[in-house]
C-alpha positions in Angstrom: -30.5 18.2 -3.2 -32.3 20.4 -6.6 -30.7 18.8 -9.0 -29.7 22.4 -10.8 -27.8 23.2 -8.0 -24.3 23.0 -8.4 -22.3 21.2 -6.0 -20.3 22.8 -2.9 -16.6 22.7 -2.7 -17.3 20.4 0.2 -19.1 18.0 -1.9 -16.6 18.1 -4.5 -13.8 17.2 -1.9 -15.5 14.5 -0.5 -16.4 13.3 -3.5 -13.4 13.1 -4.4 -12.1 12.1 -1.7 -14.1 8.6 -0.9 -13.7 8.5 -4.7 -9.8 7.9 -4.1 -10.9 5.3 -0.8 -13.4 3.6 -3.6 -10.2 3.2 -5.7 -8.1 1.9 -3.8 -10.3 -0.4 -2.2 -11.2 -1.7 -5.5 -7.1 -2.6 -6.2 -6.4 -4.4 -3.1 -9.4 -6.3 -3.8 -8.3 -7.0 -7.1 -4.7 -7.6 -6.3 -6.7 -10.6 -2.9 -8.2 -12.3 -6.2 -5.1 -12.4 -8.3 -3.3 -13.9 -5.6 -6.0 -16.2 -4.5 -6.8 -17.6 -8.2 -3.0 -17.4 -8.7 -3.1 -20.3 -5.7 -5.4 -21.7 -6.4 -3.8 -22.8 -10.2 -1.0 -23.8 -8.5 -2.8 -26.1 -6.2 -4.9 -27.5 -9.2 -1.4 -27.1 -11.1 0.1 -29.3 -8.2 -2.0 -31.8 -7.7 -3.0 -32.8 -10.8 0.6 -33.6 -11.9 1.1 -35.8 -8.3 -1.9 -37.8 -9.6 0.2 -38.5 -12.7 3.4 -39.2 -11.2 1.4 -41.4 -8.4 -0.6 -42.9 -11.0 -4.1 -42.5 -9.8 -7.0 -40.3 -10.9 -7.2 -36.5 -8.9 -9.9 -36.6 -7.3 -8.2 -39.3 -5.9 -4.7 -37.7 -5.1 -7.1 -35.4 -3.3 -9.0 -37.7 -1.3 -6.3 -39.9 -0.2 -4.1 -37.3 -0.3 -5.0 -33.6 1.0 
């Protein structure tokens, strides 16, 4: 593509459509990441509390009870 040549209407529409699709996928990926991290944090806190409740180390609790 010649760098001095402006984009055609069709190229602009294609770019906008592609960019919107990218933004939507990025948003979904971000929400999935947040969900995974919140689940990971919840499990970590749960295991820590259970280990403390049973008066054992976290490593022992995880190896024996998960």
